[in-house]
C-alpha positions as a printed NumPy array, in Angstrom:
array([[ 56.867, -21.028, -74.928],
       [ 56.769, -24.551, -73.631],
       [ 53.222, -25.707, -73.048],
       [ 51.815, -24.022, -69.989],
       [ 50.288, -20.933, -68.572],
       [ 51.41 , -17.809, -66.744],
       [ 48.838, -15.697, -64.959],
       [ 49.377, -12.341, -63.23 ],
       [ 46.895, -10.105, -61.426],
       [ 47.295,  -6.606, -59.979],
       [ 44.902,  -4.583, -57.859],
       [ 43.157,  -1.672, -59.583],
       [ 44.643,   1.572, -58.474],
       [ 44.624,   3.808, -61.554],
       [ 41.074,   5.162, -61.42 ],
       [ 39.478,   5.028, -64.884],
       [ 42.801,   4.513, -66.695],
       [ 42.135,   0.824, -67.199],
       [ 44.97 ,   0.483, -69.754],
       [ 47.454,   1.227, -66.935],
       [ 46.116,  -1.657, -64.876],
       [ 46.45 ,  -4.038, -67.803],
       [ 49.968,  -2.687, -68.512],
       [ 51.019,  -3.437, -64.909],
       [ 49.538,  -6.922, -65.137],
       [ 51.366,  -7.547, -68.453],
       [ 54.668,  -6.437, -67.014],
       [ 54.179,  -8.843, -64.099],
       [ 53.147, -11.721, -66.342],
       [ 56.208, -11.197, -68.631],
       [ 58.506, -11.069, -65.577],
       [ 57.027, -14.314, -64.298],
       [ 57.294, -15.891, -67.739],
       [ 61.001, -15.031, -68.005],
       [ 61.593, -16.749, -64.634],
       [ 59.553, -19.795, -65.599],
       [ 60.855, -20.49 , -69.09 ],
       [ 63.851, -18.197, -69.576],
       [ 64.823, -15.813, -72.332],
       [ 63.675, -16.51 , -75.889],
       [ 61.098, -15.673, -78.491],
       [ 57.727, -17.341, -77.919],
       [ 54.29 , -17.239, -79.488],
       [ 51.649, -16.975, -76.808],
       [ 47.899, -16.357, -76.513],
       [ 47.208, -13.303, -74.4  ],
       [ 43.955, -13.031, -72.45 ],
       [ 42.772,  -9.941, -70.607],
       [ 40.511, -10.307, -67.611],
       [ 39.04 ,  -7.868, -65.081],
       [ 37.246,  -8.498, -61.754],
       [ 34.441,  -5.975, -61.817],
       [ 31.972,  -4.824, -59.161],
       [ 28.728,  -4.137, -60.937],
       [ 27.019,  -1.19 , -59.251],
       [ 26.26 ,   2.42 , -60.177],
       [ 28.943,   3.349, -61.04 ],
       [ 30.828,   0.061, -61.397],
       [ 34.445,  -0.442, -60.49 ],
       [ 37.329,  -2.743, -61.271],
       [ 38.992,  -4.677, -58.449],
       [ 41.775,  -6.525, -60.263],
       [ 43.311,  -6.628, -63.721],
       [ 44.606, -10.003, -64.923],
       [ 46.76 , -11.076, -67.864],
       [ 46.959, -14.776, -68.81 ],
       [ 49.686, -15.977, -71.196],
       [ 49.203, -19.45 , -72.639],
       [ 51.512, -21.314, -74.935]])
């Protein structure tokens, strides 16, 4: 991947199935990456982030994937 960063966030709407929120964010990030740099094989750093509301019980507001190359 040419030097740069792609970041994608999706709202939490899967209850406690957090992996589904991260999967949705990854699909969006990969779609954006293909538009930004085109098809190819790239080595990227993948970062997972979540916006959390700390309460009892806590909740997740957004899932974010950041791809950096």
